Every structure is written in C-alpha cells, then in structure tokens.
N, C-alpha and C positions, 0 to 999 in steps of 0.2 A: 504494500500500500504506500502511496505517497505520504510523506510525513511532514508534520508541522505543529506549531503551537498556536492555538487560538489566542489572539492578542486583544481583541475587543469585539463587540457584537458586529458580525458581518465581515470580520477580517481575520486573517491567519498569517503567521510567518512560516512560509514554506522553506524547507531545508534546501530546495533546489532553486526556487524563484524569488525568495525574499518576501517582503510584506505585500500581501495581495488581498483582494476581495475573496471571501470564502463562498464555496458552493457545496450544498448538501447533496450527496450522491449515495447510492447503495454501494456496498462493498465490492460487488461484481464490476460496476462501472469504474470504481477507483482502481481496481486491479487491472483494468483494460489499459491503463496508462502504460503498462509494460509492453503493449503491442498486440495483445490477444483480444479481439472484439467479443462483445457479449451478444446474446440472442435478443433481438428486439430492443435496441437502445431507444429510450424515450427521454426527452428533455422538455422542460417547461420554462418559460421566462415570463415573469410578471414584474413590471416596473424595474427592469434591470437586474432582478434577482433570479438566479437560475437554480433548478433542481434537476437531477437526472437519476434514472433507475433502469434496470434491465426489465424485460417483459415479465419474468417470473416474480420479481419483487413488486412490480406494479400491480400484477394480478393479485398477489397476496395482500397488498395494502387495501385493495378494493373489497376482497372477500372477508377480511377480518374486521371485527368491530370491538369497540370498548377497550378493555385492558389488554386483550390479546393483540389488537392492532398496535396499541402503544408499545407493548413489549417487543413486537416485531420491529417496529420503527427504531426503537432504541438499540436493538441488537444489530440491525442491518445498515443503518445510515451512518456515514462518516462525513467529515468535512475536509475538502481539499481546496487548494488555491485555484483561482480562476484560470491561470495558465495550465495547470494540470488538467482541469476540466476541458479546456480547449483541445489539449492533446488527446484525452480520452474520447471526446466527440469526434475528432479527426480519425482516430483508429476505427471508430464505429460508423464512418461515412457521413458525418455531419459537420459542416463548416460553421463555426461560431466566431463572431467578431466581438471584440471588446466594445462595450457601449461607447458610442461616440466616434468609432473608427470604422473604416471600410478598406 
C-alpha cells in the first residue's frame, strides 16, 4: 500500500509525493498503484473530493447496512495522496486531472 501520515483533514504527507490532498480508496485500489489493475474500478468526484473503490467493494458497500456497513468501510478504506490516486486511476484506465489543471 502507498504510505503516508494524515496531517490535517483532507491532507496527507505521502512518503513518495510529499504533502498532498488525500483521497479515500478501498485497499484493492490502493494496491493497484503497484501496477496491477482491479476489476471494475469506480471513482466519484464531488466538489473536488475524490473516492474510489473496486467493483467488489462497491457492491459490498451497497449490500451492507448499519454496523456491518460501517465495519466494512472501516476495514477496507484507506487514505492515499492525490498523486497516488492519479497513478492508480491510470493503471485502471482512467485519466484524472488535478483540479484546476488540464
């Protein structure tokens, strides 16, 4: 998994990329940074905030409810930096641009 330390709400200090905006992703997407794509990469962006998950984790989040859903999310979601997210997205065939750039 990419590594880093959460420095403030919405930011992380990545060991590879330095201080960056953080992105919540499932562990499978985080692992895809190493070059192995996941099945069914899904990403959402709302007001410049991204999230991403593989199809299996996305399906589980929809199917589970209450405490089971919360426990699943807490065990499967990790925070990575924006540049690691861009790399994971590229491995999975999706081009992501930093907000405000093209």
